[in-house]
N, CA, C and O atoms as a GROMACS GRO file, in nm:
protein
  240
    1MET      N    1  -2.775   3.785   4.661
    1MET     CA    2  -2.733   3.823   4.529
    1MET      C    3  -2.651   3.709   4.467
    1MET      O    4  -2.544   3.675   4.518
    2LYS      N    5  -2.702   3.651   4.361
    2LYS     CA    6  -2.636   3.538   4.295
    2LYS      C    7  -2.560   3.589   4.173
    2LYS      O    8  -2.615   3.663   4.091
    3THR      N    9  -2.435   3.548   4.162
    3THR     CA   10  -2.356   3.591   4.046
    3THR      C   11  -2.351   3.479   3.944
    3THR      O   12  -2.351   3.361   3.978
    4GLU      N   13  -2.347   3.518   3.819
    4GLU     CA   14  -2.339   3.421   3.709
    4GLU      C   15  -2.194   3.376   3.693
    4GLU      O   16  -2.102   3.457   3.698
    5LEU      N   17  -2.175   3.248   3.674
    5LEU     CA   18  -2.041   3.195   3.654
    5LEU      C   19  -2.012   3.186   3.504
    5LEU      O   20  -2.098   3.151   3.425
    6SER      N   21  -1.890   3.218   3.469
    6SER     CA   22  -1.853   3.205   3.328
    6SER      C   23  -1.834   3.056   3.295
    6SER      O   24  -1.835   2.972   3.384
    7HIS      N   25  -1.818   3.026   3.168
    7HIS     CA   26  -1.802   2.886   3.128
    7HIS      C   27  -1.672   2.827   3.183
    7HIS      O   28  -1.665   2.706   3.202
    8ARG      N   29  -1.571   2.908   3.209
    8ARG     CA   30  -1.448   2.856   3.270
    8ARG      C   31  -1.471   2.818   3.415
    8ARG      O   32  -1.417   2.718   3.463
    9ASP      N   33  -1.548   2.896   3.484
    9ASP     CA   34  -1.574   2.868   3.624
    9ASP      C   35  -1.665   2.748   3.643
    9ASP      O   36  -1.666   2.687   3.750
   10GLN      N   37  -1.741   2.713   3.541
   10GLN     CA   38  -1.832   2.600   3.551
   10GLN      C   39  -1.763   2.467   3.519
   10GLN      O   40  -1.824   2.361   3.531
   11GLY      N   41  -1.638   2.472   3.479
   11GLY     CA   42  -1.566   2.348   3.451
   11GLY      C   43  -1.582   2.298   3.309
   11GLY      O   44  -1.561   2.180   3.283
   12ALA      N   45  -1.618   2.386   3.216
   12ALA     CA   46  -1.635   2.345   3.077
   12ALA      C   47  -1.506   2.366   3.000
   12ALA      O   48  -1.506   2.427   2.894
   13ASP      N   49  -1.396   2.315   3.052
   13ASP     CA   50  -1.267   2.333   2.985
   13ASP      C   51  -1.229   2.212   2.900
   13ASP      O   52  -1.122   2.210   2.840
   14PHE      N   53  -1.316   2.113   2.894
   14PHE     CA   54  -1.297   1.995   2.811
   14PHE      C   55  -1.164   1.924   2.840
   14PHE      O   56  -1.106   1.865   2.750
   15GLY      N   57  -1.118   1.931   2.962
   15GLY     CA   58  -0.997   1.861   3.002
   15GLY      C   59  -0.868   1.933   2.968
   15GLY      O   60  -0.760   1.879   2.994
   16LEU      N   61  -0.876   2.052   2.911
   16LEU     CA   62  -0.754   2.121   2.871
   16LEU      C   63  -0.685   2.190   2.988
   16LEU      O   64  -0.563   2.203   2.989
   17LEU      N   65  -0.762   2.234   3.087
   17LEU     CA   66  -0.704   2.308   3.197
   17LEU      C   67  -0.696   2.227   3.326
   17LEU      O   68  -0.647   2.275   3.427
   18LYS      N   69  -0.744   2.105   3.321
   18LYS     CA   70  -0.742   2.021   3.441
   18LYS      C   71  -0.600   1.968   3.464
   18LYS      O   72  -0.528   1.943   3.368
   19PRO      N   73  -0.561   1.952   3.589
   19PRO     CA   74  -0.427   1.897   3.613
   19PRO      C   75  -0.418   1.752   3.566
   19PRO      O   76  -0.512   1.674   3.583
   20LYS      N   77  -0.307   1.719   3.507
   20LYS     CA   78  -0.289   1.582   3.457
   20LYS      C   79  -0.245   1.491   3.570
   20LYS      O   80  -0.169   1.531   3.659
   21ARG      N   81  -0.294   1.370   3.567
   21ARG     CA   82  -0.255   1.271   3.666
   21ARG      C   83  -0.148   1.182   3.605
   21ARG      O   84  -0.169   1.123   3.499
   22TYR      N   85  -0.036   1.174   3.670
   22TYR     CA   86   0.074   1.092   3.621
   22TYR      C   87   0.074   0.960   3.695
   22TYR      O   88   0.044   0.954   3.814
   23TRP      N   89   0.107   0.853   3.625
   23TRP     CA   90   0.115   0.722   3.686
   23TRP      C   91   0.249   0.660   3.650
   23TRP      O   92   0.307   0.689   3.545
   24MET      N   93   0.294   0.577   3.737
   24MET     CA   94   0.424   0.513   3.716
   24MET      C   95   0.406   0.389   3.629
   24MET      O   96   0.314   0.310   3.650
   25ILE      N   97   0.494   0.372   3.533
   25ILE     CA   98   0.487   0.256   3.446
   25ILE      C   99   0.537   0.134   3.524
   25ILE      O  100   0.637   0.142   3.596
   26ASN      N  101   0.467   0.023   3.509
   26ASN     CA  102   0.509  -0.096   3.585
   26ASN      C  103   0.614  -0.175   3.507
   26ASN      O  104   0.644  -0.143   3.392
   27ASP      N  105   0.670  -0.276   3.570
   27ASP     CA  106   0.781  -0.352   3.511
   27ASP      C  107   0.740  -0.424   3.383
   27ASP      O  108   0.818  -0.432   3.288
   28GLU      N  109   0.618  -0.475   3.380
   28GLU     CA  110   0.573  -0.549   3.262
   28GLU      C  111   0.560  -0.456   3.141
   28GLU      O  112   0.601  -0.492   3.031
   29ASP      N  113   0.502  -0.339   3.161
   29ASP     CA  114   0.488  -0.243   3.052
   29ASP      C  115   0.624  -0.191   3.007
   29ASP      O  116   0.646  -0.171   2.887
   30LEU      N  117   0.714  -0.168   3.101
   30LEU     CA  118   0.848  -0.122   3.066
   30LEU      C  119   0.923  -0.227   2.986
   30LEU      O  120   0.994  -0.193   2.890
   31GLY      N  121   0.910  -0.353   3.022
   31GLY     CA  122   0.973  -0.460   2.947
   31GLY      C  123   0.918  -0.471   2.806
   31GLY      O  124   0.993  -0.490   2.711
   32PHE      N  125   0.785  -0.459   2.793
   32PHE     CA  126   0.723  -0.463   2.661
   32PHE      C  127   0.772  -0.347   2.575
   32PHE      O  128   0.804  -0.365   2.458
   33LEU      N  129   0.777  -0.228   2.633
   33LEU     CA  130   0.821  -0.110   2.559
   33LEU      C  131   0.966  -0.124   2.515
   33LEU      O  132   1.000  -0.092   2.401
   34ALA      N  133   1.051  -0.172   2.604
   34ALA     CA  134   1.193  -0.190   2.569
   34ALA      C  135   1.209  -0.293   2.458
   34ALA      O  136   1.287  -0.272   2.365
   35ASN      N  137   1.136  -0.404   2.465
   35ASN     CA  138   1.144  -0.506   2.361
   35ASN      C  139   1.090  -0.454   2.228
   35ASN      O  140   1.147  -0.482   2.123
   36PHE      N  141   0.981  -0.379   2.232
   36PHE     CA  142   0.921  -0.325   2.110
   36PHE      C  143   1.017  -0.228   2.043
   36PHE      O  144   1.036  -0.233   1.921
   37ILE      N  145   1.077  -0.138   2.120
   37ILE     CA  146   1.172  -0.042   2.063
   37ILE      C  147   1.294  -0.114   2.008
   37ILE      O  148   1.345  -0.078   1.902
   38GLY      N  149   1.343  -0.215   2.080
   38GLY     CA  150   1.458  -0.291   2.032
   38GLY      C  151   1.430  -0.363   1.902
   38GLY      O  152   1.513  -0.361   1.811
   39ILE      N  153   1.315  -0.426   1.891
   39ILE     CA  154   1.278  -0.497   1.768
   39ILE      C  155   1.261  -0.398   1.654
   39ILE      O  156   1.303  -0.425   1.541
   40PHE      N  157   1.199  -0.284   1.682
   40PHE     CA  158   1.178  -0.182   1.580
   40PHE      C  159   1.311  -0.130   1.526
   40PHE      O  160   1.328  -0.115   1.404
   41VAL      N  161   1.405  -0.101   1.614
   41VAL     CA  162   1.537  -0.053   1.571
   41VAL      C  163   1.610  -0.162   1.493
   41VAL      O  164   1.675  -0.133   1.393
   42PHE      N  165   1.599  -0.285   1.537
   42PHE     CA  166   1.662  -0.397   1.466
   42PHE      C  167   1.608  -0.410   1.324
   42PHE      O  168   1.684  -0.431   1.230
   43VAL      N  169   1.476  -0.396   1.309
   43VAL     CA  170   1.414  -0.403   1.176
   43VAL      C  171   1.461  -0.286   1.090
   43VAL      O  172   1.485  -0.302   0.970
   44LEU      N  173   1.474  -0.167   1.149
   44LEU     CA  174   1.523  -0.052   1.073
   44LEU      C  175   1.666  -0.074   1.025
   44LEU      O  176   1.700  -0.039   0.912
   45VAL      N  177   1.751  -0.132   1.109
   45VAL     CA  178   1.890  -0.158   1.070
   45VAL      C  179   1.894  -0.261   0.957
   45VAL      O  180   1.970  -0.244   0.861
   46ILE      N  181   1.814  -0.365   0.967
   46ILE     CA  182   1.810  -0.466   0.861
   46ILE      C  183   1.759  -0.404   0.730
   46ILE      O  184   1.815  -0.431   0.624
   47ALA      N  185   1.655  -0.322   0.738
   47ALA     CA  186   1.603  -0.256   0.618
   47ALA      C  187   1.707  -0.164   0.557
   47ALA      O  188   1.721  -0.159   0.435
   48TYR      N  189   1.779  -0.091   0.640
   48TYR     CA  190   1.884  -0.002   0.590
   48TYR      C  191   1.991  -0.080   0.516
   48TYR      O  192   2.031  -0.042   0.405
   49HIS      N  193   2.038  -0.189   0.574
   49HIS     CA  194   2.142  -0.269   0.510
   49HIS      C  195   2.090  -0.338   0.384
   49HIS      O  196   2.164  -0.355   0.288
   50TYR      N  197   1.965  -0.378   0.385
   50TYR     CA  198   1.905  -0.440   0.267
   50TYR      C  199   1.899  -0.340   0.152
   50TYR      O  200   1.929  -0.375   0.038
   51ILE      N  201   1.861  -0.216   0.182
   51ILE     CA  202   1.852  -0.114   0.078
   51ILE      C  203   1.991  -0.075   0.028
   51ILE      O  204   2.010  -0.056  -0.092
   52MET      N  205   2.087  -0.063   0.118
   52MET     CA  206   2.221  -0.020   0.078
   52MET      C  207   2.296  -0.125  -0.003
   52MET      O  208   2.382  -0.090  -0.083
   53THR      N  209   2.265  -0.252   0.014
   53THR     CA  210   2.334  -0.355  -0.063
   53THR      C  211   2.262  -0.389  -0.193
   53THR      O  212   2.308  -0.474  -0.269
   54ASP      N  213   2.149  -0.324  -0.219
   54ASP     CA  214   2.075  -0.348  -0.343
   54ASP      C  215   2.154  -0.288  -0.459
   54ASP      O  216   2.184  -0.169  -0.458
   55PRO      N  217   2.188  -0.369  -0.560
   55PRO     CA  218   2.269  -0.316  -0.670
   55PRO      C  219   2.195  -0.211  -0.753
   55PRO      O  220   2.260  -0.128  -0.818
   56LYS      N  221   2.064  -0.211  -0.753
   56LYS     CA  222   1.987  -0.113  -0.829
   56LYS      C  223   1.977   0.022  -0.758
   56LYS      O  224   1.936   0.121  -0.817
   57TYR      N  225   2.015   0.024  -0.629
   57TYR     CA  226   2.003   0.148  -0.552
   57TYR      C  227   2.118   0.240  -0.587
   57TYR      O  228   2.235   0.202  -0.578
   58GLU      N  229   2.085   0.363  -0.627
   58GLU     CA  230   2.187   0.463  -0.657
   58GLU      C  231   2.179   0.570  -0.549
   58GLU      O  232   2.085   0.649  -0.545
   59GLY      N  233   2.276   0.571  -0.464
   59GLY     CA  234   2.278   0.668  -0.354
   59GLY      C  235   2.298   0.810  -0.404
   59GLY      O  236   2.322   0.834  -0.522
   60ILE      N  237   2.286   0.900  -0.313
   60ILE     CA  238   2.298   1.043  -0.347
   60ILE      C  239   2.441   1.077  -0.381
   60ILE      O  240   2.472   1.192  -0.412
   0.00000   0.00000   0.00000
């Protein structure tokens, strides 16, 4: 007697129910990420100060 499998039992979950595989970030990727975030924050600070010192800018 053969039973029919539902679509969940056949593995048609499109990756939504499968366990996720975690990997450790290596030193090179961590260094790149830290530098990228640092540069991004630095640019935001410069942009903030540039906007705040603009004489045409009327703050709230």
